[in-house]
mmCIF file of the protein (N, C-alpha, C, O) and its ligand, coordinates in Angstrom:
data_MODEL
# 
_entry.id   MODEL 
# 
loop_
_entity.id 
_entity.type 
_entity.pdbx_number_of_molecules 
1 polymer     1 
2 non-polymer 1 
# 
_entity_poly.entity_id                      1 
_entity_poly.type                           'polypeptide(L)' 
_entity_poly.nstd_linkage                   no 
_entity_poly.nstd_monomer                   no 
_entity_poly.pdbx_seq_one_letter_code       
;(UNK)(UNK)(UNK)(UNK)(UNK)(UNK)(UNK)(UNK)(UNK)(UNK)(UNK)(UNK)(UNK)(UNK)(UNK)(UNK)
(UNK)(UNK)(UNK)(UNK)(UNK)(UNK)(UNK)(UNK)(UNK)(UNK)(UNK)(UNK)(UNK)(UNK)(UNK)(UNK)
(UNK)(UNK)(UNK)(UNK)(UNK)(UNK)(UNK)(UNK)(UNK)(UNK)(UNK)(UNK)(UNK)(UNK)(UNK)(UNK)
(UNK)(UNK)(UNK)(UNK)(UNK)(UNK)(UNK)
;
_entity_poly.pdbx_seq_one_letter_code_can   XXXXXXXXXXXXXXXXXXXXXXXXXXXXXXXXXXXXXXXXXXXXXXXXXXXXXXX 
_entity_poly.pdbx_strand_id                 A 
# 
loop_
_entity_poly_seq.entity_id 
_entity_poly_seq.num 
_entity_poly_seq.mon_id 
_entity_poly_seq.hetero 
1 1  UNK n 
1 2  UNK n 
1 3  UNK n 
1 4  UNK n 
1 5  UNK n 
1 6  UNK n 
1 7  UNK n 
1 8  UNK n 
1 9  UNK n 
1 10 UNK n 
1 11 UNK n 
1 12 UNK n 
1 13 UNK n 
1 14 UNK n 
1 15 UNK n 
1 16 UNK n 
1 17 UNK n 
1 18 UNK n 
1 19 UNK n 
1 20 UNK n 
1 21 UNK n 
1 22 UNK n 
1 23 UNK n 
1 24 UNK n 
1 25 UNK n 
1 26 UNK n 
1 27 UNK n 
1 28 UNK n 
1 29 UNK n 
1 30 UNK n 
1 31 UNK n 
1 32 UNK n 
1 33 UNK n 
1 34 UNK n 
1 35 UNK n 
1 36 UNK n 
1 37 UNK n 
1 38 UNK n 
1 39 UNK n 
1 40 UNK n 
1 41 UNK n 
1 42 UNK n 
1 43 UNK n 
1 44 UNK n 
1 45 UNK n 
1 46 UNK n 
1 47 UNK n 
1 48 UNK n 
1 49 UNK n 
1 50 UNK n 
1 51 UNK n 
1 52 UNK n 
1 53 UNK n 
1 54 UNK n 
1 55 UNK n 
# 
loop_
_struct_asym.id 
_struct_asym.entity_id 
A 1 
B 2 
# 
loop_
_chem_comp.id 
_chem_comp.type 
_chem_comp.mon_nstd_flag 
UNK 'L-peptide linking' . 
ZN  non-polymer         . 
# 
_pdbx_entity_nonpoly.entity_id   2 
_pdbx_entity_nonpoly.name        ? 
_pdbx_entity_nonpoly.comp_id     ZN 
# 
_pdbx_nonpoly_scheme.asym_id         B 
_pdbx_nonpoly_scheme.entity_id       2 
_pdbx_nonpoly_scheme.mon_id          ZN 
_pdbx_nonpoly_scheme.ndb_seq_num     1 
_pdbx_nonpoly_scheme.pdb_seq_num     101 
_pdbx_nonpoly_scheme.auth_seq_num    101 
_pdbx_nonpoly_scheme.pdb_mon_id      ZN 
_pdbx_nonpoly_scheme.auth_mon_id     ZN 
_pdbx_nonpoly_scheme.pdb_strand_id   A 
_pdbx_nonpoly_scheme.pdb_ins_code    . 
# 
loop_
_atom_site.group_PDB 
_atom_site.id 
_atom_site.type_symbol 
_atom_site.label_atom_id 
_atom_site.label_alt_id 
_atom_site.label_comp_id 
_atom_site.label_asym_id 
_atom_site.label_entity_id 
_atom_site.label_seq_id 
_atom_site.pdbx_PDB_ins_code 
_atom_site.Cartn_x 
_atom_site.Cartn_y 
_atom_site.Cartn_z 
_atom_site.occupancy 
_atom_site.B_iso_or_equiv 
_atom_site.pdbx_formal_charge 
_atom_site.auth_seq_id 
_atom_site.auth_comp_id 
_atom_site.auth_asym_id 
_atom_site.auth_atom_id 
_atom_site.pdbx_PDB_model_num 
ATOM   1   N  N  . UNK A 1 1  ? 99.375 114.890 44.811 1.00 0.00 ? 1   UNK A N  1 
ATOM   2   C  CA . UNK A 1 1  ? 98.559 115.777 43.974 1.00 0.00 ? 1   UNK A CA 1 
ATOM   3   C  C  . UNK A 1 1  ? 98.444 115.233 42.558 1.00 0.00 ? 1   UNK A C  1 
ATOM   4   O  O  . UNK A 1 1  ? 99.392 114.676 42.005 1.00 0.00 ? 1   UNK A O  1 
ATOM   5   N  N  . UNK A 1 2  ? 97.278 115.407 41.998 1.00 0.00 ? 2   UNK A N  1 
ATOM   6   C  CA . UNK A 1 2  ? 97.070 114.939 40.635 1.00 0.00 ? 2   UNK A CA 1 
ATOM   7   C  C  . UNK A 1 2  ? 97.054 113.432 40.516 1.00 0.00 ? 2   UNK A C  1 
ATOM   8   O  O  . UNK A 1 2  ? 97.218 112.879 39.428 1.00 0.00 ? 2   UNK A O  1 
ATOM   9   N  N  . UNK A 1 3  ? 96.857 112.780 41.629 1.00 0.00 ? 3   UNK A N  1 
ATOM   10  C  CA . UNK A 1 3  ? 96.862 111.322 41.579 1.00 0.00 ? 3   UNK A CA 1 
ATOM   11  C  C  . UNK A 1 3  ? 95.510 110.731 41.223 1.00 0.00 ? 3   UNK A C  1 
ATOM   12  O  O  . UNK A 1 3  ? 95.408 109.576 40.809 1.00 0.00 ? 3   UNK A O  1 
ATOM   13  N  N  . UNK A 1 4  ? 94.480 111.535 41.391 1.00 0.00 ? 4   UNK A N  1 
ATOM   14  C  CA . UNK A 1 4  ? 93.158 110.979 41.146 1.00 0.00 ? 4   UNK A CA 1 
ATOM   15  C  C  . UNK A 1 4  ? 92.885 110.867 39.656 1.00 0.00 ? 4   UNK A C  1 
ATOM   16  O  O  . UNK A 1 4  ? 93.067 111.815 38.891 1.00 0.00 ? 4   UNK A O  1 
ATOM   17  N  N  . UNK A 1 5  ? 92.454 109.709 39.280 1.00 0.00 ? 5   UNK A N  1 
ATOM   18  C  CA . UNK A 1 5  ? 92.116 109.459 37.876 1.00 0.00 ? 5   UNK A CA 1 
ATOM   19  C  C  . UNK A 1 5  ? 90.631 109.156 37.809 1.00 0.00 ? 5   UNK A C  1 
ATOM   20  O  O  . UNK A 1 5  ? 90.091 108.406 38.623 1.00 0.00 ? 5   UNK A O  1 
ATOM   21  N  N  . UNK A 1 6  ? 89.994 109.747 36.837 1.00 0.00 ? 6   UNK A N  1 
ATOM   22  C  CA . UNK A 1 6  ? 88.565 109.499 36.682 1.00 0.00 ? 6   UNK A CA 1 
ATOM   23  C  C  . UNK A 1 6  ? 88.264 108.867 35.339 1.00 0.00 ? 6   UNK A C  1 
ATOM   24  O  O  . UNK A 1 6  ? 88.960 109.087 34.348 1.00 0.00 ? 6   UNK A O  1 
ATOM   25  N  N  . UNK A 1 7  ? 87.221 108.086 35.337 1.00 0.00 ? 7   UNK A N  1 
ATOM   26  C  CA . UNK A 1 7  ? 86.758 107.501 34.092 1.00 0.00 ? 7   UNK A CA 1 
ATOM   27  C  C  . UNK A 1 7  ? 86.358 108.627 33.142 1.00 0.00 ? 7   UNK A C  1 
ATOM   28  O  O  . UNK A 1 7  ? 85.646 109.553 33.531 1.00 0.00 ? 7   UNK A O  1 
ATOM   29  N  N  . UNK A 1 8  ? 86.818 108.543 31.909 1.00 0.00 ? 8   UNK A N  1 
ATOM   30  C  CA . UNK A 1 8  ? 86.532 109.621 30.961 1.00 0.00 ? 8   UNK A CA 1 
ATOM   31  C  C  . UNK A 1 8  ? 85.077 109.614 30.509 1.00 0.00 ? 8   UNK A C  1 
ATOM   32  O  O  . UNK A 1 8  ? 84.597 110.604 29.955 1.00 0.00 ? 8   UNK A O  1 
ATOM   33  N  N  . UNK A 1 9  ? 84.375 108.519 30.737 1.00 0.00 ? 9   UNK A N  1 
ATOM   34  C  CA . UNK A 1 9  ? 82.985 108.460 30.287 1.00 0.00 ? 9   UNK A CA 1 
ATOM   35  C  C  . UNK A 1 9  ? 81.995 108.818 31.386 1.00 0.00 ? 9   UNK A C  1 
ATOM   36  O  O  . UNK A 1 9  ? 81.059 109.580 31.144 1.00 0.00 ? 9   UNK A O  1 
ATOM   37  N  N  . UNK A 1 10 ? 82.180 108.290 32.575 1.00 0.00 ? 10  UNK A N  1 
ATOM   38  C  CA . UNK A 1 10 ? 81.197 108.539 33.627 1.00 0.00 ? 10  UNK A CA 1 
ATOM   39  C  C  . UNK A 1 10 ? 81.784 109.314 34.802 1.00 0.00 ? 10  UNK A C  1 
ATOM   40  O  O  . UNK A 1 10 ? 81.079 109.618 35.764 1.00 0.00 ? 10  UNK A O  1 
ATOM   41  N  N  . UNK A 1 11 ? 83.070 109.632 34.723 1.00 0.00 ? 11  UNK A N  1 
ATOM   42  C  CA . UNK A 1 11 ? 83.730 110.441 35.746 1.00 0.00 ? 11  UNK A CA 1 
ATOM   43  C  C  . UNK A 1 11 ? 83.855 109.759 37.108 1.00 0.00 ? 11  UNK A C  1 
ATOM   44  O  O  . UNK A 1 11 ? 84.179 110.411 38.100 1.00 0.00 ? 11  UNK A O  1 
ATOM   45  N  N  . UNK A 1 12 ? 83.606 108.479 37.158 1.00 0.00 ? 12  UNK A N  1 
ATOM   46  C  CA . UNK A 1 12 ? 83.802 107.761 38.408 1.00 0.00 ? 12  UNK A CA 1 
ATOM   47  C  C  . UNK A 1 12 ? 85.289 107.745 38.753 1.00 0.00 ? 12  UNK A C  1 
ATOM   48  O  O  . UNK A 1 12 ? 86.138 107.627 37.870 1.00 0.00 ? 12  UNK A O  1 
ATOM   49  N  N  . UNK A 1 13 ? 85.590 107.863 40.026 1.00 0.00 ? 13  UNK A N  1 
ATOM   50  C  CA . UNK A 1 13 ? 86.982 107.806 40.434 1.00 0.00 ? 13  UNK A CA 1 
ATOM   51  C  C  . UNK A 1 13 ? 87.522 106.401 40.214 1.00 0.00 ? 13  UNK A C  1 
ATOM   52  O  O  . UNK A 1 13 ? 86.893 105.412 40.591 1.00 0.00 ? 13  UNK A O  1 
ATOM   53  N  N  . UNK A 1 14 ? 88.683 106.331 39.604 1.00 0.00 ? 14  UNK A N  1 
ATOM   54  C  CA . UNK A 1 14 ? 89.289 105.024 39.353 1.00 0.00 ? 14  UNK A CA 1 
ATOM   55  C  C  . UNK A 1 14 ? 90.324 104.758 40.437 1.00 0.00 ? 14  UNK A C  1 
ATOM   56  O  O  . UNK A 1 14 ? 91.274 105.523 40.606 1.00 0.00 ? 14  UNK A O  1 
ATOM   57  N  N  . UNK A 1 15 ? 90.134 103.693 41.150 1.00 0.00 ? 15  UNK A N  1 
ATOM   58  C  CA . UNK A 1 15 ? 91.078 103.379 42.212 1.00 0.00 ? 15  UNK A CA 1 
ATOM   59  C  C  . UNK A 1 15 ? 91.937 102.198 41.824 1.00 0.00 ? 15  UNK A C  1 
ATOM   60  O  O  . UNK A 1 15 ? 93.012 102.369 41.249 1.00 0.00 ? 15  UNK A O  1 
ATOM   61  N  N  . UNK A 1 16 ? 91.477 101.008 42.133 1.00 0.00 ? 16  UNK A N  1 
ATOM   62  C  CA . UNK A 1 16 ? 92.319 99.850  41.833 1.00 0.00 ? 16  UNK A CA 1 
ATOM   63  C  C  . UNK A 1 16 ? 92.112 99.320  40.424 1.00 0.00 ? 16  UNK A C  1 
ATOM   64  O  O  . UNK A 1 16 ? 93.018 98.738  39.828 1.00 0.00 ? 16  UNK A O  1 
ATOM   65  N  N  . UNK A 1 17 ? 90.909 99.527  39.898 1.00 0.00 ? 17  UNK A N  1 
ATOM   66  C  CA . UNK A 1 17 ? 90.643 98.985  38.562 1.00 0.00 ? 17  UNK A CA 1 
ATOM   67  C  C  . UNK A 1 17 ? 90.486 100.096 37.540 1.00 0.00 ? 17  UNK A C  1 
ATOM   68  O  O  . UNK A 1 17 ? 89.595 100.941 37.633 1.00 0.00 ? 17  UNK A O  1 
ATOM   69  N  N  . UNK A 1 18 ? 91.363 100.068 36.581 1.00 0.00 ? 18  UNK A N  1 
ATOM   70  C  CA . UNK A 1 18 ? 91.188 100.988 35.470 1.00 0.00 ? 18  UNK A CA 1 
ATOM   71  C  C  . UNK A 1 18 ? 91.534 100.271 34.178 1.00 0.00 ? 18  UNK A C  1 
ATOM   72  O  O  . UNK A 1 18 ? 92.378 99.376  34.143 1.00 0.00 ? 18  UNK A O  1 
ATOM   73  N  N  . UNK A 1 19 ? 90.868 100.683 33.138 1.00 0.00 ? 19  UNK A N  1 
ATOM   74  C  CA . UNK A 1 19 ? 90.996 99.966  31.879 1.00 0.00 ? 19  UNK A CA 1 
ATOM   75  C  C  . UNK A 1 19 ? 91.401 100.901 30.755 1.00 0.00 ? 19  UNK A C  1 
ATOM   76  O  O  . UNK A 1 19 ? 90.909 102.025 30.652 1.00 0.00 ? 19  UNK A O  1 
ATOM   77  N  N  . UNK A 1 20 ? 92.280 100.435 29.938 1.00 0.00 ? 20  UNK A N  1 
ATOM   78  C  CA . UNK A 1 20 ? 92.682 101.202 28.762 1.00 0.00 ? 20  UNK A CA 1 
ATOM   79  C  C  . UNK A 1 20 ? 91.707 100.923 27.626 1.00 0.00 ? 20  UNK A C  1 
ATOM   80  O  O  . UNK A 1 20 ? 91.473 99.765  27.279 1.00 0.00 ? 20  UNK A O  1 
ATOM   81  N  N  . UNK A 1 21 ? 91.149 101.952 27.057 1.00 0.00 ? 21  UNK A N  1 
ATOM   82  C  CA . UNK A 1 21 ? 90.250 101.740 25.919 1.00 0.00 ? 21  UNK A CA 1 
ATOM   83  C  C  . UNK A 1 21 ? 91.022 101.254 24.705 1.00 0.00 ? 21  UNK A C  1 
ATOM   84  O  O  . UNK A 1 21 ? 92.212 101.531 24.557 1.00 0.00 ? 21  UNK A O  1 
ATOM   85  N  N  . UNK A 1 22 ? 90.335 100.534 23.848 1.00 0.00 ? 22  UNK A N  1 
ATOM   86  C  CA . UNK A 1 22 ? 90.979 100.091 22.610 1.00 0.00 ? 22  UNK A CA 1 
ATOM   87  C  C  . UNK A 1 22 ? 91.194 101.292 21.700 1.00 0.00 ? 22  UNK A C  1 
ATOM   88  O  O  . UNK A 1 22 ? 90.390 102.225 21.692 1.00 0.00 ? 22  UNK A O  1 
ATOM   89  N  N  . UNK A 1 23 ? 92.273 101.268 20.939 1.00 0.00 ? 23  UNK A N  1 
ATOM   90  C  CA . UNK A 1 23 ? 92.605 102.407 20.072 1.00 0.00 ? 23  UNK A CA 1 
ATOM   91  C  C  . UNK A 1 23 ? 91.459 102.780 19.133 1.00 0.00 ? 23  UNK A C  1 
ATOM   92  O  O  . UNK A 1 23 ? 91.235 103.959 18.858 1.00 0.00 ? 23  UNK A O  1 
ATOM   93  N  N  . UNK A 1 24 ? 90.745 101.786 18.649 1.00 0.00 ? 24  UNK A N  1 
ATOM   94  C  CA . UNK A 1 24 ? 89.681 102.063 17.677 1.00 0.00 ? 24  UNK A CA 1 
ATOM   95  C  C  . UNK A 1 24 ? 88.456 102.726 18.295 1.00 0.00 ? 24  UNK A C  1 
ATOM   96  O  O  . UNK A 1 24 ? 87.549 103.143 17.574 1.00 0.00 ? 24  UNK A O  1 
ATOM   97  N  N  . UNK A 1 25 ? 88.421 102.827 19.614 1.00 0.00 ? 25  UNK A N  1 
ATOM   98  C  CA . UNK A 1 25 ? 87.290 103.505 20.257 1.00 0.00 ? 25  UNK A CA 1 
ATOM   99  C  C  . UNK A 1 25 ? 87.479 105.019 20.246 1.00 0.00 ? 25  UNK A C  1 
ATOM   100 O  O  . UNK A 1 25 ? 86.557 105.781 20.538 1.00 0.00 ? 25  UNK A O  1 
ATOM   101 N  N  . UNK A 1 26 ? 88.675 105.428 19.909 1.00 0.00 ? 26  UNK A N  1 
ATOM   102 C  CA . UNK A 1 26 ? 88.974 106.861 19.894 1.00 0.00 ? 26  UNK A CA 1 
ATOM   103 C  C  . UNK A 1 26 ? 88.655 107.554 21.212 1.00 0.00 ? 26  UNK A C  1 
ATOM   104 O  O  . UNK A 1 26 ? 88.069 108.636 21.238 1.00 0.00 ? 26  UNK A O  1 
ATOM   105 N  N  . UNK A 1 27 ? 89.045 106.922 22.280 1.00 0.00 ? 27  UNK A N  1 
ATOM   106 C  CA . UNK A 1 27 ? 88.858 107.509 23.604 1.00 0.00 ? 27  UNK A CA 1 
ATOM   107 C  C  . UNK A 1 27 ? 90.240 107.727 24.198 1.00 0.00 ? 27  UNK A C  1 
ATOM   108 O  O  . UNK A 1 27 ? 91.058 106.807 24.236 1.00 0.00 ? 27  UNK A O  1 
ATOM   109 N  N  . UNK A 1 28 ? 90.496 108.933 24.658 1.00 0.00 ? 28  UNK A N  1 
ATOM   110 C  CA . UNK A 1 28 ? 91.781 109.135 25.319 1.00 0.00 ? 28  UNK A CA 1 
ATOM   111 C  C  . UNK A 1 28 ? 91.538 109.236 26.809 1.00 0.00 ? 28  UNK A C  1 
ATOM   112 O  O  . UNK A 1 28 ? 90.716 110.031 27.264 1.00 0.00 ? 28  UNK A O  1 
ATOM   113 N  N  . UNK A 1 29 ? 92.249 108.435 27.556 1.00 0.00 ? 29  UNK A N  1 
ATOM   114 C  CA . UNK A 1 29 ? 92.058 108.394 28.990 1.00 0.00 ? 29  UNK A CA 1 
ATOM   115 C  C  . UNK A 1 29 ? 91.769 106.974 29.426 1.00 0.00 ? 29  UNK A C  1 
ATOM   116 O  O  . UNK A 1 29 ? 91.961 106.028 28.663 1.00 0.00 ? 29  UNK A O  1 
ATOM   117 N  N  . UNK A 1 30 ? 91.312 106.831 30.642 1.00 0.00 ? 30  UNK A N  1 
ATOM   118 C  CA . UNK A 1 30 ? 91.061 105.498 31.175 1.00 0.00 ? 30  UNK A CA 1 
ATOM   119 C  C  . UNK A 1 30 ? 89.589 105.328 31.516 1.00 0.00 ? 30  UNK A C  1 
ATOM   120 O  O  . UNK A 1 30 ? 88.870 106.298 31.753 1.00 0.00 ? 30  UNK A O  1 
ATOM   121 N  N  . UNK A 1 31 ? 89.163 104.083 31.534 1.00 0.00 ? 31  UNK A N  1 
ATOM   122 C  CA . UNK A 1 31 ? 87.758 103.773 31.790 1.00 0.00 ? 31  UNK A CA 1 
ATOM   123 C  C  . UNK A 1 31 ? 87.606 102.935 33.048 1.00 0.00 ? 31  UNK A C  1 
ATOM   124 O  O  . UNK A 1 31 ? 88.510 102.204 33.453 1.00 0.00 ? 31  UNK A O  1 
ATOM   125 N  N  . UNK A 1 32 ? 86.428 103.067 33.655 1.00 0.00 ? 32  UNK A N  1 
ATOM   126 C  CA . UNK A 1 32 ? 86.113 102.173 34.766 1.00 0.00 ? 32  UNK A CA 1 
ATOM   127 C  C  . UNK A 1 32 ? 85.640 100.844 34.178 1.00 0.00 ? 32  UNK A C  1 
ATOM   128 O  O  . UNK A 1 32 ? 85.393 100.750 32.976 1.00 0.00 ? 32  UNK A O  1 
ATOM   129 N  N  . UNK A 1 33 ? 85.518 99.846  34.997 1.00 0.00 ? 33  UNK A N  1 
ATOM   130 C  CA . UNK A 1 33 ? 85.135 98.525  34.525 1.00 0.00 ? 33  UNK A CA 1 
ATOM   131 C  C  . UNK A 1 33 ? 83.789 98.526  33.829 1.00 0.00 ? 33  UNK A C  1 
ATOM   132 O  O  . UNK A 1 33 ? 83.602 97.844  32.821 1.00 0.00 ? 33  UNK A O  1 
ATOM   133 N  N  . UNK A 1 34 ? 82.861 99.283  34.361 1.00 0.00 ? 34  UNK A N  1 
ATOM   134 C  CA . UNK A 1 34 ? 81.515 99.321  33.782 1.00 0.00 ? 34  UNK A CA 1 
ATOM   135 C  C  . UNK A 1 34 ? 81.524 99.877  32.366 1.00 0.00 ? 34  UNK A C  1 
ATOM   136 O  O  . UNK A 1 34 ? 80.949 99.291  31.449 1.00 0.00 ? 34  UNK A O  1 
ATOM   137 N  N  . UNK A 1 35 ? 82.178 101.004 32.204 1.00 0.00 ? 35  UNK A N  1 
ATOM   138 C  CA . UNK A 1 35 ? 82.207 101.636 30.888 1.00 0.00 ? 35  UNK A CA 1 
ATOM   139 C  C  . UNK A 1 35 ? 83.005 100.790 29.908 1.00 0.00 ? 35  UNK A C  1 
ATOM   140 O  O  . UNK A 1 35 ? 82.668 100.691 28.728 1.00 0.00 ? 35  UNK A O  1 
ATOM   141 N  N  . UNK A 1 36 ? 84.050 100.194 30.412 1.00 0.00 ? 36  UNK A N  1 
ATOM   142 C  CA . UNK A 1 36 ? 84.863 99.336  29.552 1.00 0.00 ? 36  UNK A CA 1 
ATOM   143 C  C  . UNK A 1 36 ? 84.029 98.158  29.045 1.00 0.00 ? 36  UNK A C  1 
ATOM   144 O  O  . UNK A 1 36 ? 84.045 97.833  27.858 1.00 0.00 ? 36  UNK A O  1 
ATOM   145 N  N  . UNK A 1 37 ? 83.305 97.531  29.962 1.00 0.00 ? 37  UNK A N  1 
ATOM   146 C  CA . UNK A 1 37 ? 82.449 96.412  29.593 1.00 0.00 ? 37  UNK A CA 1 
ATOM   147 C  C  . UNK A 1 37 ? 81.422 96.827  28.563 1.00 0.00 ? 37  UNK A C  1 
ATOM   148 O  O  . UNK A 1 37 ? 81.167 96.125  27.584 1.00 0.00 ? 37  UNK A O  1 
ATOM   149 N  N  . UNK A 1 38 ? 80.844 97.982  28.808 1.00 0.00 ? 38  UNK A N  1 
ATOM   150 C  CA . UNK A 1 38 ? 79.799 98.482  27.927 1.00 0.00 ? 38  UNK A CA 1 
ATOM   151 C  C  . UNK A 1 38 ? 80.346 98.704  26.514 1.00 0.00 ? 38  UNK A C  1 
ATOM   152 O  O  . UNK A 1 38 ? 79.740 98.303  25.520 1.00 0.00 ? 38  UNK A O  1 
ATOM   153 N  N  . UNK A 1 39 ? 81.492 99.346  26.461 1.00 0.00 ? 39  UNK A N  1 
ATOM   154 C  CA . UNK A 1 39 ? 82.113 99.609  25.162 1.00 0.00 ? 39  UNK A CA 1 
ATOM   155 C  C  . UNK A 1 39 ? 82.471 98.308  24.453 1.00 0.00 ? 39  UNK A C  1 
ATOM   156 O  O  . UNK A 1 39 ? 82.267 98.146  23.250 1.00 0.00 ? 39  UNK A O  1 
ATOM   157 N  N  . UNK A 1 40 ? 83.002 97.406  25.236 1.00 0.00 ? 40  UNK A N  1 
ATOM   158 C  CA . UNK A 1 40 ? 83.418 96.127  24.673 1.00 0.00 ? 40  UNK A CA 1 
ATOM   159 C  C  . UNK A 1 40 ? 82.219 95.403  24.076 1.00 0.00 ? 40  UNK A C  1 
ATOM   160 O  O  . UNK A 1 40 ? 82.288 94.830  22.989 1.00 0.00 ? 40  UNK A O  1 
ATOM   161 N  N  . UNK A 1 41 ? 81.135 95.447  24.809 1.00 0.00 ? 41  UNK A N  1 
ATOM   162 C  CA . UNK A 1 41 ? 79.902 94.805  24.377 1.00 0.00 ? 41  UNK A CA 1 
ATOM   163 C  C  . UNK A 1 41 ? 79.407 95.442  23.089 1.00 0.00 ? 41  UNK A C  1 
ATOM   164 O  O  . UNK A 1 41 ? 79.069 94.746  22.131 1.00 0.00 ? 41  UNK A O  1 
ATOM   165 N  N  . UNK A 1 42 ? 79.365 96.747  23.072 1.00 0.00 ? 42  UNK A N  1 
ATOM   166 C  CA . UNK A 1 42 ? 78.921 97.476  21.873 1.00 0.00 ? 42  UNK A CA 1 
ATOM   167 C  C  . UNK A 1 42 ? 79.798 97.120  20.690 1.00 0.00 ? 42  UNK A C  1 
ATOM   168 O  O  . UNK A 1 42 ? 79.329 96.943  19.566 1.00 0.00 ? 42  UNK A O  1 
ATOM   169 N  N  . UNK A 1 43 ? 81.073 97.023  20.978 1.00 0.00 ? 43  UNK A N  1 
ATOM   170 C  CA . UNK A 1 43 ? 82.037 96.748  19.926 1.00 0.00 ? 43  UNK A CA 1 
ATOM   171 C  C  . UNK A 1 43 ? 81.775 95.392  19.278 1.00 0.00 ? 43  UNK A C  1 
ATOM   172 O  O  . UNK A 1 43 ? 81.910 95.229  18.065 1.00 0.00 ? 43  UNK A O  1 
ATOM   173 N  N  . UNK A 1 44 ? 81.400 94.426  20.109 1.00 0.00 ? 44  UNK A N  1 
ATOM   174 C  CA . UNK A 1 44 ? 81.196 93.087  19.566 1.00 0.00 ? 44  UNK A CA 1 
ATOM   175 C  C  . UNK A 1 44 ? 79.784 92.853  19.071 1.00 0.00 ? 44  UNK A C  1 
ATOM   176 O  O  . UNK A 1 44 ? 79.538 91.969  18.250 1.00 0.00 ? 44  UNK A O  1 
ATOM   177 N  N  . UNK A 1 45 ? 78.861 93.652  19.576 1.00 0.00 ? 45  UNK A N  1 
ATOM   178 C  CA . UNK A 1 45 ? 77.467 93.504  19.161 1.00 0.00 ? 45  UNK A CA 1 
ATOM   179 C  C  . UNK A 1 45 ? 77.255 94.071  17.763 1.00 0.00 ? 45  UNK A C  1 
ATOM   180 O  O  . UNK A 1 45 ? 76.372 93.631  17.027 1.00 0.00 ? 45  UNK A O  1 
ATOM   181 N  N  . UNK A 1 46 ? 78.072 95.046  17.412 1.00 0.00 ? 46  UNK A N  1 
ATOM   182 C  CA . UNK A 1 46 ? 77.890 95.696  16.116 1.00 0.00 ? 46  UNK A CA 1 
ATOM   183 C  C  . UNK A 1 46 ? 79.096 95.473  15.215 1.00 0.00 ? 46  UNK A C  1 
ATOM   184 O  O  . UNK A 1 46 ? 79.892 96.386  14.996 1.00 0.00 ? 46  UNK A O  1 
ATOM   185 N  N  . UNK A 1 47 ? 79.227 94.279  14.703 1.00 0.00 ? 47  UNK A N  1 
ATOM   186 C  CA . UNK A 1 47 ? 80.397 93.947  13.880 1.00 0.00 ? 47  UNK A CA 1 
ATOM   187 C  C  . UNK A 1 47 ? 80.440 94.758  12.592 1.00 0.00 ? 47  UNK A C  1 
ATOM   188 O  O  . UNK A 1 47 ? 81.515 95.003  12.044 1.00 0.00 ? 47  UNK A O  1 
ATOM   189 N  N  . UNK A 1 48 ? 79.287 95.168  12.115 1.00 0.00 ? 48  UNK A N  1 
ATOM   190 C  CA . UNK A 1 48 ? 79.271 95.919  10.861 1.00 0.00 ? 48  UNK A CA 1 
ATOM   191 C  C  . UNK A 1 48 ? 79.980 97.250  11.000 1.00 0.00 ? 48  UNK A C  1 
ATOM   192 O  O  . UNK A 1 48 ? 80.563 97.774  10.051 1.00 0.00 ? 48  UNK A O  1 
ATOM   193 N  N  . UNK A 1 49 ? 79.913 97.775  12.197 1.00 0.00 ? 49  UNK A N  1 
ATOM   194 C  CA . UNK A 1 49 ? 80.538 99.069  12.434 1.00 0.00 ? 49  UNK A CA 1 
ATOM   195 C  C  . UNK A 1 49 ? 82.041 98.993  12.293 1.00 0.00 ? 49  UNK A C  1 
ATOM   196 O  O  . UNK A 1 49 ? 82.705 99.986  11.995 1.00 0.00 ? 49  UNK A O  1 
ATOM   197 N  N  . UNK A 1 50 ? 82.565 97.806  12.510 1.00 0.00 ? 50  UNK A N  1 
ATOM   198 C  CA . UNK A 1 50 ? 84.008 97.662  12.451 1.00 0.00 ? 50  UNK A CA 1 
ATOM   199 C  C  . UNK A 1 50 ? 84.518 97.921  11.031 1.00 0.00 ? 50  UNK A C  1 
ATOM   200 O  O  . UNK A 1 50 ? 85.602 98.468  10.827 1.00 0.00 ? 50  UNK A O  1 
ATOM   201 N  N  . UNK A 1 51 ? 83.710 97.515  10.071 1.00 0.00 ? 51  UNK A N  1 
ATOM   202 C  CA . UNK A 1 51 ? 84.091 97.682  8.675  1.00 0.00 ? 51  UNK A CA 1 
ATOM   203 C  C  . UNK A 1 51 ? 84.141 99.166  8.293  1.00 0.00 ? 51  UNK A C  1 
ATOM   204 O  O  . UNK A 1 51 ? 84.870 99.563  7.384  1.00 0.00 ? 51  UNK A O  1 
ATOM   205 N  N  . UNK A 1 52 ? 83.364 99.960  8.997  1.00 0.00 ? 52  UNK A N  1 
ATOM   206 C  CA . UNK A 1 52 ? 83.283 101.383 8.677  1.00 0.00 ? 52  UNK A CA 1 
ATOM   207 C  C  . UNK A 1 52 ? 84.431 102.166 9.311  1.00 0.00 ? 52  UNK A C  1 
ATOM   208 O  O  . UNK A 1 52 ? 84.781 103.259 8.867  1.00 0.00 ? 52  UNK A O  1 
ATOM   209 N  N  . UNK A 1 53 ? 85.000 101.587 10.344 1.00 0.00 ? 53  UNK A N  1 
ATOM   210 C  CA . UNK A 1 53 ? 86.076 102.265 11.069 1.00 0.00 ? 53  UNK A CA 1 
ATOM   211 C  C  . UNK A 1 53 ? 87.145 102.813 10.143 1.00 0.00 ? 53  UNK A C  1 
ATOM   212 O  O  . UNK A 1 53 ? 87.734 102.093 9.336  1.00 0.00 ? 53  UNK A O  1 
ATOM   213 N  N  . UNK A 1 54 ? 87.371 104.081 10.280 1.00 0.00 ? 54  UNK A N  1 
ATOM   214 C  CA . UNK A 1 54 ? 88.371 104.741 9.440  1.00 0.00 ? 54  UNK A CA 1 
ATOM   215 C  C  . UNK A 1 54 ? 89.769 104.506 9.987  1.00 0.00 ? 54  UNK A C  1 
ATOM   216 O  O  . UNK A 1 54 ? 89.956 104.259 11.178 1.00 0.00 ? 54  UNK A O  1 
ATOM   217 N  N  . UNK A 1 55 ? 90.729 104.587 9.108  1.00 0.00 ? 55  UNK A N  1 
ATOM   218 C  CA . UNK A 1 55 ? 92.107 104.430 9.539  1.00 0.00 ? 55  UNK A CA 1 
ATOM   219 C  C  . UNK A 1 55 ? 92.626 105.750 10.069 1.00 0.00 ? 55  UNK A C  1 
ATOM   220 O  O  . UNK A 1 55 ? 93.780 105.836 10.488 1.00 0.00 ? 55  UNK A O  1 
HETATM 221 ZN ZN . ZN  B 2 .  ? 82.953 104.843 33.702 1.00 0.00 2 101 ZN  A ZN 1 
# 
């Protein structure tokens, strides 16, 4: 019971692959590969946003 984990962004069931979001994404929970990739891409595509990141 309570073993099922879902991606916090798209709610896909996470089975063998789950990814921990980076702390600066402010996401609590786990991500599927797709959402993780997407976030990672966004993170690197918008370097200016990194400077704005609050502590
Ligand atoms: Zn997802």
